[in-house]
N, C-alpha and C positions, 0 to 999 in steps of 0.2 A: 730792517725791523725795527719799529718805534718804539722807544722806551716808554714804560708807562708806569705809575706808582701801583703797589698793591691794592690799594683801596679802587683805582680806576679797573684794574683787572677784575676785581670782586663784583664792581658795579656791572662789569659787561657781561659776566656770567650768571648774574642773579636775576630772576625774574621780576621781582619787586625789590626796590632799595630806598632808603631814606636819603641816601646821596643825591645830590643834584649837581649837575653840570652847568657851569655859567661861563660865558664866552664873555672875554674882555677885548675892548678894541681900543686903540689909542691913534688918534687921527691928529697929523701934523701938516701944517701950511706955513710958508713965508708970511701970510696975511694973518696968522692966528698970534696972539701975544703969549699964550701957553696951549701946550696939546690938549685936545678934547678927548676925556676918557670917560667911555660908557661902558656899562655891564648889561647883561641880560638876566641878572637874578637880583632881588631885592634882599640882600644877605641880611644887613642890618639897618636900623634907622639911624641915619646922619644926622639931620636936625629936625627940629619940631615945629618951627615956626620960618620958613614955610616947610611941610612934611614933604622930607626926601628921603629916599631908602638908596642903598649902594652897596659897593662891594669895597672893602680896603684891601689893596694888595701892594706888595713890593714890585709887581712884575713891569717892565720897563722903567725901571729906576724912579718910580713914584714912591713919594712918602706918604704912607698910609693915613696919618694923620693929617696932611693938609691937602693933599691929591688923593681924594678917593675916586674910583669909579662909579658915576652916577647911573642909576638905573633906569633903562628907558623901556616901554612896553615894545618889545621888537621879538622878531625871529630870526635865526640865522640858518643860513646854509654854508657849511664849511668848504672849503677847496677840496677836490676830488682827486684821487690818485691815478686818474687815467692816463695812459701814456700817450695818446693822440690828442687830448685836449690841455688847454691852458690851465693853470691851477686859477681857478675863478670861484669867488665867493659872492654871496647876496646877503643884506641885510635889509629886512623889512621894518619899518619902524611906524608905528600908529602916528598919524598926522593931529596932533592935539592942539597944533597952534598955527597960524596962518603965516608966522614969521619963520616957521623952520623951512617953508620952500624959499622963501626969499634970502634966507641965508645962505642955502645951498646954491642958488642961482648967482650969487655975488662973486662967487670964485672963478677967477680966470684961468689959473693953472691946475695942475692935478695934485690933490692932497695925498700924502703918504699915509699908508695906513698898516698898523700892526695888529695882530689877532692874538690871542692865547685862548686855549679851553683849560679850565681850572675847575676843580670841584669846590663846591660852596664851602664846604667844611675846612677845607686847606687851600685859601686863595693863593698862596705863596707858591706852592706847588705847581708848576706848569706840566700839564700832560701833554699837550701838542701846541706848536707856537709857529705861527707865519710872520715873517718879516718882509718889510720894505715893497709891500702891495701897493698899488694905485687905485684911488678911487677914479673908476673909468666914466660911470655916468649916475645920474641922480635924477630919477624920473618920480614926480608926486602927483597924486589929485587929493580930491576933498578926504578920503579915507585913510590912505598910507602913503608912505614914500618908500621907494625901492632904490637901494643904494649896490651898484654893481661894483666888485672889488676884483681886481685881477694883478697879474704882473705888468709890468711896462709893455705896452702894445709893441711888437716887433716892427709894426707899419711905420712907427714913427721913427726907426732908426735911420739915418742918413744913409744912402747907398749910391755910390760908391762912399766910402768914409774920407777919403781924401781927395782933393780937387788936383786934377792933372794938369800941373802948372811946370814950365821949365825948372823951378828950383826943387820941386817934390821929386819930379819924373823926368831927369835931364835925358836918358836915353830915348824918349818919344820924339826929342826936338832935334834930332842930328841930320 
């Protein structure tokens, strides 16, 4: 059973609530100088010029003052608990700039993605957390960009793991 805070449990049982769930994402890649942190909730105004909103949280070892989670217009689908399906999530971003698609297509390796569900009123208390997922695909058009996030694909695992050489498997070469 998953642990949830009392506020999250009350939110799940109430028909209407003033509590808002926010999903925090942390993208890491070798080509990035610092992780990209985004949030699905405009919890507070971060700066006035330019006008930006975001969520300040200590999740994923972030400094709330200098490393906020910036708000993006997005919808998120969390990984499911189905037994026969891999834990996959999707993030749909509104395509507000042509540079967003170019940035996503500039990566050659897979980015590591961490996700957390928090309440906007208590962003430091993590309700659900998914770590070490991989950015599998990024498809975009003029209106939106869809990011598919999943565990590392098992199809990329090398089988067999070891090479059958004389040094590794001497019994085969007698």
